[in-house]
N, C-alpha and C positions, 0 to 999 in steps of 0.2 A: 573294260569289264569292271563292273562295280559290285559284283556278287562275290562274297568270300567263300572259298572252299572250306569244308570242315577241317578241324584240327588233324594234322597228319599223324598224330600219335594216338589220340583217343577217339577220334571220329565225331566229337561233339561240335556244336556250332561255334563260330568265332564272331568277334565283334571288333569294331574300330572305335577307339576312344581317343580323345584329344587331351593332352597333358598341358597344364598351365603351371606346372611346378618349375620354379626357378626360371621363369620366362622361357621355358623350353618350347612351348607351342608346337610340339610335334604330334603326329598322329601315330597311334600304336594299334596294330592288329594283334589280338590276343585270343586265346581259347576261353570260352565262357565257363568251362568246367573247372570249378575251384579245386577239384580233386585230381586234375590232370597232373601227372608227375613230370611232364615235359618242361613246364615253366618257361616257355619261350614266348617271345614277342618280336615283332619287327617294327621299326620306326622309320618315319620319313617326314619330310617337310610338308607333303601333301597327302590327303586321304587316298587319292587314286594310286599313288606310288606305294603306300603302305599295303593296299589291297593287292597290287601287282606282286610285291615281294612276298606276301603271305601265301599267295596262290602258287608261287613257283615251286615246282616239285622236281625231283631228280627223275630223269627219263628212265624208262624201263631197260634200256640197253646200257645204262651206266654201270661200270664194273666196280666202282668204289675206289677209295684211296688205298694205297699200299698198306696203310696202318689198319684198314678194315679187314684185311685178308688173313 
């Protein structure tokens, strides 16, 4: 799957960027909304893995951690 799901917090589009900072060379999936308060991103050595990680969502039957209750 190469299509990014929307941001799980604000619903805006997401994008994949490649970092060249400090020879990092990682791919980052991030929300395109500069005003999104989530300020999250996922990174990976490959674009495909970054997309896979970004698209991962908690299943509907997940009951949360004990700290969330």
